[in-house]
C-alpha positions in Angstrom: 42.7 25.7 -10.1 41.6 25.2 -5.9 37.6 25.6 -7.4 38.4 23.0 -10.3 39.9 20.7 -7.5 36.6 21.5 -5.2 34.0 20.4 -7.7 35.9 17.6 -9.3 35.7 16.0 -5.1 32.2 17.5 -5.3 31.3 15.6 -8.0 32.6 12.2 -7.6 31.3 12.4 -4.2 27.8 12.6 -5.8 28.6 10.1 -7.7 29.0 7.8 -5.3 26.7 9.0 -2.3 23.5 6.6 -3.9 25.8 3.4 -2.8 27.9 3.4 0.3 29.1 1.1 2.6 30.1 1.9 6.3 33.6 0.0 7.1 32.9 -0.3 10.5 30.0 -2.7 9.8 30.2 -3.3 6.5 26.8 -2.6 5.8 25.7 -1.8 2.8 24.0 1.3 2.0 22.1 2.8 -0.9 19.9 6.0 -1.1 19.9 5.8 2.9 18.1 2.5 3.7 20.0 -0.8 4.7 20.9 -3.5 1.9 20.2 -7.4 3.0 22.0 -10.3 1.7 19.5 -10.7 -1.1 20.3 -7.4 -2.3 17.0 -5.9 -1.0 16.3 -2.2 0.6 14.7 -2.0 4.1 14.2 0.7 7.0 11.6 3.1 7.2 9.9 4.8 4.7 11.5 8.6 4.3 9.0 11.8 5.1 8.6 13.7 1.7 9.4 17.5 1.9 8.0 20.2 0.0 9.5 20.0 -3.2 10.2 16.2 -3.1 9.0 13.6 -6.0 5.8 12.5 -4.6 6.3 9.7 -6.8 7.2 6.3 -4.5 10.9 5.1 -5.7 13.6 3.0 -4.5 15.0 6.7 -3.0 12.5 7.3 -1.0 10.8 4.1 -0.2 12.9 0.6 0.5 11.9 -2.6 -0.9 11.5 -3.6 3.0 9.4 -1.4 5.0 9.1 -1.4 8.8 6.3 -2.5 10.4 5.0 -3.3 13.6 2.8 -6.8 12.9 0.0 -8.0 14.9 0.9 -8.9 18.3 3.4 -6.2 18.5 5.8 -8.6 16.7 8.4 -6.0 14.5 9.3 -7.0 11.0 9.3 -5.7 7.7 6.9 -5.7 5.0 7.3 -5.7 0.8 6.3 -2.5 -0.4 4.6 -4.6 -3.0 2.4 -6.8 -0.7 1.3 -3.2 1.4 0.3 -2.0 -2.2 -1.8 -4.9 -3.1 -2.6 -5.1 -6.6 -3.9 -1.7 -7.7 -5.9 -0.9 -10.8 -4.4 0.3 -13.9 -7.7 1.9 -15.6 -10.9 4.2 -14.4 -13.3 0.2 -15.0 -10.9 -1.6 -13.0 -10.9 1.0 -10.2 -14.5 1.1 -10.1 -14.3 -2.6 -9.5 -12.2 -2.3 -7.1 -13.4 -0.1 -5.2 -17.0 -2.3 -5.3 -15.0 -5.3 -4.1 -13.4 -3.4 -1.1 -16.9 -2.3 0.6 -18.1 -5.8 -0.3 -14.8 -6.8 1.9 -15.6 -3.6 4.3 -19.4 -4.7 4.8 -18.3 -8.8 5.4 -15.8 -7.1 7.7 -18.5 -5.1 10.1 -20.5 -8.9 9.9 -17.7 -10.6 10.9 -15.9 -8.3 13.5 -12.6 -8.8 11.2 -10.8 -5.8 12.0 -8.7 -5.8 8.6 -8.9 -6.4 4.8 -6.2 -8.2 4.3 -3.3 -9.7 6.4 0.2 -10.1 5.0 3.5 -11.9 5.8 5.7 -9.7 8.3 9.6 -10.7 7.4 12.6 -9.9 9.3 15.3 -8.2 7.5 16.6 -10.9 5.3 12.7 -10.9 3.1 12.9 -14.0 3.7 12.0 -15.6 7.3 8.7 -15.0 8.3 8.2 -13.4 11.9 4.7 -12.3 11.8 1.8 -11.1 10.2 0.7 -7.4 9.6 -3.3 -6.3 9.0 -3.0 -4.1 6.1 -6.3 -1.5 6.4 -9.2 -1.3 7.7 -12.7 0.5 8.4 -12.0 4.1 9.1 -15.4 4.5 11.2 -15.7 3.5 14.9 -19.3 3.1 16.2 -20.4 3.5 19.9 -23.1 2.9 22.2 -25.1 6.0 22.5 -24.5 5.4 26.6 -21.1 5.0 26.3 -18.9 6.9 28.3 -15.8 6.0 26.1 -17.2 7.9 23.2 -14.4 10.8 22.5 -17.4 13.1 20.6 -20.0 13.3 23.7 
């Protein structure tokens, strides 16, 4: 009888774990993320461990992801804004890569450091608190005579 009662308690706990309220702060939590007044989750991306589902989902990535914006401002960016428009098939992927390379060439000419800039929000997901730079060039060019080149 005790084993059955213990099993029943475990099943009930597992059923309510995904959505829990912290009584002391009255802060709603879903899948380990805080939930704002607009019912959006916010926080940091959960690290993936061996055996974890690699698919981005509400269980491992909040709606609003914690970011440090341009100028060091802390805030949150929408997961969909960070992802941007993604290709749906190989032809779109080729076109996407072509546009990205064109953008990189433009960045090299102009000295820009981000491929695009998106809004940075407060935890409410509405109030804009700054900007976040997405992407950038992975290459770094150094003057051949520079002493700051770590690869010399």
